[in-house]
C-alpha positions in Angstrom: 5.7 0.0 -12.6 5.5 -0.3 -9.0 6.0 -3.4 -6.7 5.9 -4.1 -3.2 8.2 -6.8 -1.2 7.9 -9.3 1.8 10.6 -7.2 3.4 8.3 -4.2 3.4 10.0 -2.5 0.6 8.2 -0.5 -2.3 10.1 -0.1 -5.5 9.6 2.0 -8.9 10.8 0.2 -11.9 11.5 1.3 -15.5 11.5 -1.1 -18.6 14.9 0.5 -19.6 16.8 -0.8 -16.5 17.1 -4.2 -14.8 17.1 -2.6 -11.3 14.5 -0.5 -9.6 14.9 3.2 -10.1 13.9 3.9 -6.6 13.6 1.9 -3.4 11.6 2.8 -0.1 12.6 0.3 2.5 10.1 -0.5 5.3 7.6 1.4 3.4 5.1 0.1 6.4 7.5 0.4 9.1 5.3 -0.5 12.2 6.7 -3.7 13.2 4.3 -6.4 14.4 5.2 -8.8 17.1 4.6 -12.4 16.2 3.5 -15.1 18.7 6.9 -15.7 19.8 7.8 -12.0 20.7 10.2 -11.4 17.6 9.5 -8.4 15.4 8.4 -9.0 11.8 8.4 -6.6 9.0 5.0 -6.0 7.4 4.8 -7.1 3.9 3.6 -5.0 1.1 0.4 -6.9 0.1 -0.9 -4.5 -2.2 0.0 -1.8 -4.8 -1.8 0.5 -6.9 -1.2 3.4 -9.2 -3.4 6.0 -10.4 -3.3 6.0 -14.2 -1.7 9.2 -15.9 -0.8 10.7 -12.5 2.0 10.4 -9.9 -0.2 9.1 -7.1 0.6 5.7 -5.8 -1.0 3.6 -3.0 0.2 0.7 -0.8 -1.5 -1.7 1.6 0.0 -4.0 4.2 -1.1 -5.8 7.4 -0.5 -2.9 9.6 -4.2 -1.5 8.9 -3.1 1.5 6.9 -3.4 2.4 3.3 -0.5 4.8 2.5 -0.5 7.2 -0.3 2.7 8.4 -2.0 3.9 11.0 -4.5 6.2 10.0 -7.3 8.7 12.6 -7.6 10.1 14.2 -11.0 11.4 11.3 -13.3 9.7 8.7 -11.0 13.0 9.2 -9.0 11.5 9.4 -5.5 8.5 8.3 -3.5 7.4 10.9 -0.8 4.8 10.0 1.6 1.6 11.8 1.7 -0.7 10.7 4.2 -2.0 7.3 5.7 -5.6 6.1 5.7 -6.4 3.9 8.6 -8.5 1.0 8.1 -9.2 -2.0 10.3 -7.6 -5.3 9.0 -5.2 -6.5 6.3 -5.1 -4.6 2.9 -5.4 -7.3 0.5 -6.2 -5.5 -2.8 -6.3 -1.6 -3.9 -7.8 -0.2 -6.9 -8.3 3.3 -8.3 -11.6 4.0 -10.1 -11.2 4.9 -13.8 -12.2 8.5 -13.2 -9.5 8.9 -10.2 -12.4 10.1 -7.7 -12.2 6.9 -5.3 -9.8 4.4 -4.0 -11.2 1.0 -3.2 -9.4 -1.3 -0.7 -10.2 -4.8 0.0 -9.7 -5.4 3.7 -9.8 -8.8 5.7 -8.8 -10.5 8.8 -6.1 -12.3 7.3 -3.7 -11.6 4.3 -4.4 -13.1 0.7 -1.8 -15.5 0.8 -2.2 -17.7 3.8 -3.3 -18.0 7.2 -0.4 -16.9 9.4 -1.7 -13.9 11.2 -5.4 -13.0 11.9 -6.9 -9.7 13.2 -9.9 -10.9 15.1 -11.5 -7.4 15.4 -11.2 -7.0 11.6 -14.3 -7.7 9.0 -13.9 -8.8 5.7 -14.9 -5.8 3.6 -14.4 -3.2 0.9 -13.4 0.3 2.0 -14.2 3.4 -0.5 -12.2 6.4 -0.1 -13.0 9.5 -1.8 -10.3 11.5 -3.3 -10.4 15.1 -3.8 -8.8 16.5 -6.7 -7.0 20.0 -7.0 -10.2 22.7 -7.2 -12.8 20.1 -6.0 -14.5 20.1 -2.7 
C-alpha cells in the first residue's frame, strides 16, 4: 500500500507492520510561498500504483506528476522522472492495461479553496506510458 501525507511525504506500507516500510520525506519538495511569504510544503494530494508492477505515481499542487520505482522488497522508492502539468493534481489512475496514466488536474486542490492557480484549467491529462520493448 502507498500513502501520501500533508507534510509532503510518501510512504509504503505492509499489512504485516504498524509502521511504514519506507518513507520519502518532501517527495514534492518545491516549496510554494503563501500569501504571507512563509514557505509551505506541498501536500501529496494523489497516489496511484500500477497493478502487479513496481511503478508508483504521486501528485501535488506543484504542477508535477512524479513517477517512482519501488525497490526490491518494497524497501525503497527511487524517483524516475517528473511529468509537468498545469495545475494541482487531484487524482491519478493507471489504466487496467498499464499503457496510460490519467491525471485529474484543477485550479484548486480537491479538499478546499486555500490556493488557486489562475492559469490552470480543470482538465484530465492522459500520459502514454511505454513498456520495455514498445515504441
